[in-house]
C-alpha positions as CSV (number, residue, x, y, z in Angstrom):
1,X,-53.9,58.4,20.6
2,X,-53.9,55.3,18.3
3,X,-53.7,56.1,14.6
4,X,-55.3,53.7,12.1
5,X,-52.8,52.3,9.6
6,X,-54.1,53.0,6.1
7,X,-52.9,49.5,5.0
8,X,-55.0,47.9,7.8
9,X,-58.0,49.9,6.7
10,X,-57.6,48.8,3.1
11,X,-57.3,45.2,4.2
12,X,-60.5,45.4,6.3
13,X,-62.3,47.0,3.3
14,X,-61.1,44.2,1.0
15,X,-62.2,41.5,3.4
16,X,-65.6,43.2,3.8
17,X,-66.0,43.5,0.0
18,X,-65.0,39.8,-0.4
19,X,-67.6,38.7,2.2
20,X,-70.3,40.8,0.6
21,X,-69.5,39.3,-2.9
22,X,-69.6,35.8,-1.3
23,X,-73.0,36.5,0.2
24,X,-74.3,37.8,-3.1
25,X,-73.0,34.7,-5.0
26,X,-73.9,31.9,-2.6
27,X,-77.5,30.6,-2.7
28,X,-78.6,29.0,0.6
29,X,-80.2,25.5,0.6
30,X,-83.7,27.0,1.3
31,X,-83.3,29.5,-1.5
32,X,-81.9,26.7,-3.7
33,X,-85.1,24.6,-3.2
34,X,-87.3,27.6,-4.0
35,X,-85.4,28.2,-7.2
36,X,-85.6,24.5,-8.0
37,X,-89.3,24.6,-7.7
38,X,-89.5,27.5,-10.1
39,X,-87.2,25.7,-12.5
40,X,-89.4,22.6,-12.3
41,X,-92.5,24.6,-13.1
42,X,-90.8,26.1,-16.1
43,X,-89.7,22.7,-17.3
44,X,-93.1,21.2,-16.9
45,X,-94.6,24.0,-19.0
46,X,-92.4,23.4,-22.0
47,X,-93.9,22.4,-25.3
48,X,-93.1,19.0,-26.8
49,X,-90.9,20.5,-29.5
50,X,-88.7,22.3,-27.0
51,X,-88.4,19.2,-24.7
52,X,-87.4,17.0,-27.7
53,X,-85.0,19.5,-29.1
54,X,-83.3,20.4,-25.8
55,X,-83.3,16.7,-24.9
56,X,-81.6,15.8,-28.2
57,X,-78.9,18.4,-27.7
58,X,-78.2,17.2,-24.1
59,X,-77.9,13.6,-25.3
60,X,-75.4,14.6,-28.0
61,X,-73.4,16.7,-25.5
62,X,-73.1,13.8,-23.1
63,X,-72.1,11.6,-25.9
64,X,-69.3,14.1,-26.8
65,X,-68.1,14.1,-23.2
66,X,-68.2,10.3,-22.9
67,X,-66.3,9.8,-26.1
68,X,-63.7,12.3,-24.9
69,X,-63.3,10.2,-21.7
70,X,-62.8,7.0,-23.7
71,X,-60.4,8.7,-26.1
72,X,-58.2,9.8,-23.2
73,X,-58.2,6.3,-21.8
74,X,-56.7,5.0,-25.1
75,X,-53.7,7.2,-24.5
76,X,-52.4,5.2,-21.6
77,X,-53.4,7.6,-18.8
78,X,-55.2,6.5,-15.6
79,X,-59.0,6.3,-15.9
80,X,-59.4,9.1,-13.4
81,X,-58.1,11.5,-16.0
82,X,-61.1,10.7,-18.2
83,X,-63.4,11.1,-15.2
84,X,-62.0,14.5,-14.6
85,X,-62.8,15.6,-18.1
86,X,-66.3,14.0,-18.5
87,X,-68.2,16.8,-16.6
88,X,-67.6,19.2,-19.6
89,X,-70.7,17.8,-21.3
90,X,-72.9,18.2,-18.2
91,X,-71.6,21.8,-17.8
92,X,-72.4,22.7,-21.4
93,X,-76.0,21.4,-21.2
94,X,-76.8,23.0,-17.8
95,X,-75.3,26.4,-18.7
96,X,-77.4,26.4,-22.0
97,X,-80.6,25.5,-20.1
98,X,-81.1,22.2,-21.9
99,X,-83.1,19.2,-20.7
100,X,-81.6,16.1,-19.2
101,X,-84.0,13.4,-18.0
102,X,-81.8,12.2,-15.1
103,X,-81.7,15.7,-13.7
104,X,-85.4,16.1,-14.1
105,X,-85.9,12.9,-12.1
106,X,-84.9,15.0,-9.1
107,X,-86.3,18.5,-10.0
108,X,-89.9,17.7,-10.8
109,X,-91.0,15.4,-7.9
110,X,-90.7,18.2,-5.3
111,X,-92.8,20.4,-7.5
112,X,-95.5,17.7,-7.5
113,X,-95.3,17.5,-3.7
114,X,-95.5,21.2,-3.4
115,X,-98.6,21.4,-5.6
116,X,-96.8,23.4,-8.2
117,X,-97.3,20.9,-11.0
118,X,-99.4,17.8,-11.6
119,X,-98.2,14.2,-11.8
120,X,-99.3,14.2,-15.4
121,X,-97.1,17.1,-16.2
122,X,-94.1,15.3,-14.6
123,X,-94.6,12.2,-16.6
124,X,-95.1,14.2,-19.8
125,X,-91.7,15.9,-19.2
126,X,-89.9,12.8,-18.3
127,X,-91.2,10.9,-21.4
128,X,-90.4,13.5,-24.0
129,X,-87.1,14.6,-22.6
130,X,-86.0,10.9,-22.2
131,X,-87.0,10.3,-25.9
132,X,-85.0,13.4,-26.9
133,X,-82.0,12.2,-24.9
134,X,-82.2,8.8,-26.6
135,X,-82.3,10.4,-30.1
136,X,-79.4,12.7,-29.4
137,X,-77.2,10.0,-27.8
138,X,-77.9,7.4,-30.4
139,X,-77.5,9.9,-33.2
140,X,-74.1,11.0,-31.9
141,X,-73.1,7.3,-31.5
142,X,-73.8,6.9,-35.3
143,X,-71.8,10.0,-36.2
144,X,-68.9,8.9,-33.9
145,X,-68.9,5.4,-35.4
146,X,-68.6,6.9,-38.9
147,X,-65.8,9.2,-37.8
148,X,-63.5,6.6,-36.0
149,X,-64.1,3.9,-38.6
150,X,-63.6,6.0,-41.7
151,X,-67.3,5.5,-42.6
152,X,-67.2,1.8,-41.8
153,X,-63.9,1.1,-43.6
154,X,-62.1,-0.2,-40.4
155,X,-62.9,-1.3,-36.9
156,X,-62.1,1.9,-35.0
157,X,-58.7,0.8,-33.6
158,X,-58.1,0.9,-29.9
159,X,-61.0,3.2,-29.3
160,X,-63.3,0.8,-31.0
161,X,-62.0,-2.0,-28.9
162,X,-62.7,0.0,-25.7
163,X,-66.3,0.8,-26.7
164,X,-67.0,-2.8,-27.7
165,X,-65.7,-4.0,-24.3
166,X,-67.7,-1.4,-22.5
167,X,-70.9,-2.3,-24.3
168,X,-70.5,-6.0,-23.4
169,X,-69.6,-5.2,-19.8
170,X,-72.7,-3.1,-19.4
171,X,-75.0,-5.8,-20.8
172,X,-73.7,-9.3,-21.3
173,X,-71.8,-9.3,-18.0
174,X,-75.0,-8.5,-16.1
175,X,-76.9,-11.1,-18.1
176,X,-74.4,-13.7,-17.2
177,X,-75.0,-13.0,-13.5
178,X,-78.8,-13.4,-13.9
179,X,-81.0,-11.7,-11.3
180,X,-77.9,-10.5,-9.4
181,X,-76.6,-8.8,-12.5
182,X,-80.0,-7.0,-13.0
183,X,-79.9,-5.9,-9.4
184,X,-76.3,-4.8,-9.6
185,X,-77.2,-2.6,-12.6
186,X,-80.1,-1.0,-10.6
187,X,-77.9,-0.3,-7.6
188,X,-75.1,1.2,-9.6
189,X,-77.8,3.4,-11.3
190,X,-79.1,4.5,-7.8
191,X,-75.6,5.5,-6.8
192,X,-74.9,7.2,-10.1
193,X,-78.0,9.5,-10.2
194,X,-77.7,10.4,-6.6
195,X,-74.5,12.3,-7.5
196,X,-75.8,13.5,-10.9
197,X,-78.9,15.1,-9.4
198,X,-76.8,16.7,-6.6
199,X,-74.8,18.2,-9.5
200,X,-78.0,19.5,-11.1
201,X,-79.0,21.2,-7.9
202,X,-75.5,22.5,-7.1
203,X,-75.6,24.3,-10.5
204,X,-78.1,26.6,-8.8
205,X,-76.1,27.1,-5.6
206,X,-74.0,30.0,-7.2
207,X,-75.0,33.0,-9.2
208,X,-71.7,33.2,-11.0
209,X,-70.8,31.1,-14.0
210,X,-67.5,29.9,-12.5
211,X,-69.2,29.1,-9.2
212,X,-71.8,27.0,-11.1
213,X,-69.1,25.1,-13.0
214,X,-67.0,24.2,-10.0
215,X,-70.1,23.2,-7.9
216,X,-71.5,20.8,-10.5
217,X,-68.2,19.4,-11.6
218,X,-67.5,17.7,-8.3
219,X,-70.4,15.2,-8.0
220,X,-70.3,14.4,-11.8
221,X,-66.6,13.5,-11.5
222,X,-67.4,11.4,-8.5
223,X,-70.0,9.2,-10.2
224,X,-68.1,8.7,-13.5
225,X,-64.8,7.8,-11.7
226,X,-66.5,4.9,-9.9
227,X,-68.1,3.4,-13.0
228,X,-71.7,3.8,-11.9
229,X,-74.6,3.5,-14.4
230,X,-76.1,6.5,-16.1
231,X,-79.0,5.8,-18.4
232,X,-78.3,8.6,-20.8
233,X,-74.6,7.9,-21.1
234,X,-75.4,4.3,-21.8
235,X,-77.6,5.5,-24.7
236,X,-74.3,6.4,-26.4
237,X,-71.9,3.7,-25.1
238,X,-74.1,0.7,-25.9
239,X,-75.3,1.7,-29.4
240,X,-71.8,2.7,-30.3
241,X,-70.5,-0.7,-29.2
242,X,-73.2,-2.4,-31.2
243,X,-72.4,-0.4,-34.3
244,X,-68.8,-1.5,-33.8
245,X,-70.0,-5.1,-33.9
246,X,-70.1,-5.9,-30.2
247,X,-72.2,-9.1,-29.8
248,X,-74.9,-7.2,-28.1
249,X,-78.6,-7.3,-29.2
250,X,-81.2,-4.6,-28.8
251,X,-82.9,-6.9,-26.2
252,X,-79.6,-7.3,-24.3
253,X,-79.3,-3.5,-24.2
254,X,-82.8,-2.7,-22.8
255,X,-83.5,-5.8,-20.6
256,X,-80.1,-5.9,-18.9
257,X,-79.1,-2.3,-18.8
258,X,-81.4,0.5,-20.0
259,X,-84.5,-0.6,-18.0
260,X,-82.9,-1.4,-14.6
261,X,-80.6,1.6,-15.0
262,X,-83.5,4.0,-15.7
263,X,-85.5,2.7,-12.8
264,X,-82.5,3.1,-10.5
265,X,-81.9,6.6,-11.8
266,X,-85.5,7.6,-11.1
267,X,-85.4,6.1,-7.6
268,X,-82.3,8.0,-6.4
269,X,-83.1,11.2,-8.2
270,X,-86.6,11.4,-6.8
271,X,-86.1,10.0,-3.3
272,X,-82.5,10.7,-2.3
273,X,-82.1,14.1,-3.8
274,X,-85.3,15.8,-4.8
275,X,-87.8,14.8,-2.2
276,X,-85.1,14.4,0.6
277,X,-83.9,18.0,0.2
278,X,-87.4,19.4,-0.3
279,X,-88.6,17.7,2.9
280,X,-85.9,19.4,5.0
281,X,-85.2,22.7,3.2
282,X,-88.6,23.4,1.5
283,X,-90.5,26.4,2.8
284,X,-92.9,25.5,5.5
285,X,-96.2,27.3,5.8
286,X,-96.5,29.6,8.8
287,X,-98.5,28.1,11.7
288,X,-102.1,29.2,12.1
289,X,-102.5,31.6,15.0
290,X,-104.2,30.0,18.0
291,X,-107.3,31.9,19.1
292,X,-107.0,33.1,22.7
293,X,-109.5,32.0,25.3
294,X,-112.1,34.7,26.2
295,X,-111.0,34.7,29.8
296,X,-107.4,35.3,28.8
297,X,-108.4,38.2,26.5
298,X,-110.5,39.8,29.4
299,X,-107.5,39.5,31.7
300,X,-105.1,41.0,29.2
301,X,-107.5,44.0,28.7
302,X,-107.5,44.9,32.5
């Protein structure tokens, strides 16, 4: 008669418990889209005050994360190190339930397609959250400028040089290339928000805090490491460079970066993430039952 080794029994129990915990933590793609639709409905119902306040905080947090990445680069480490640290801002704003326009570019269109919200509600959310993101990012840029220049007493040192160069690269370099530069900014924005919005959705793929952090960290690192264009990040980088006396005008900023980058962010978030995933994982209505022919009913009754 075979006897069960107690250690084997414990091992089986541990594996069973681990599998059960995994199933409890993991959210399937279909469940994920259902939760995303609920989140979109909540976001569309926010008041203007909440959208502005949560958007402002998100813009500031992304500014903190961006300045951290730039600060690290001034210390002689490879740029990938800054990219590995940048997602801290995204993690903070997502875990706090704040509002980021680039994430909402993916979350709200499926809700319109599903009939959960109206197009007017979508545009209302995008407008006020984008405005809040702009206020928070630009406000943080001003505070950061005052901090690194001793309230304007100097030029910000190596960090100031890096921000001035970045602001010019994101505007004047595109302007010098003309239409091709405008198109390049748009394409880089498409690639950027494809990853950012995947990160926004992956934040819902786990029910644990650590699971959410790891899941959203990966795509955010991916976009930042490759130098793609994020409209909210640029709301900090370019104004900070301008405050540091980069030869960039307000018109340079909006015409050659902010406008094409925002359009690109909207296109990829809406089409490549939100609507693409909704079209394949969204809950499909059950097919209507087909009425049986009278002759078949009579035959079945015999």
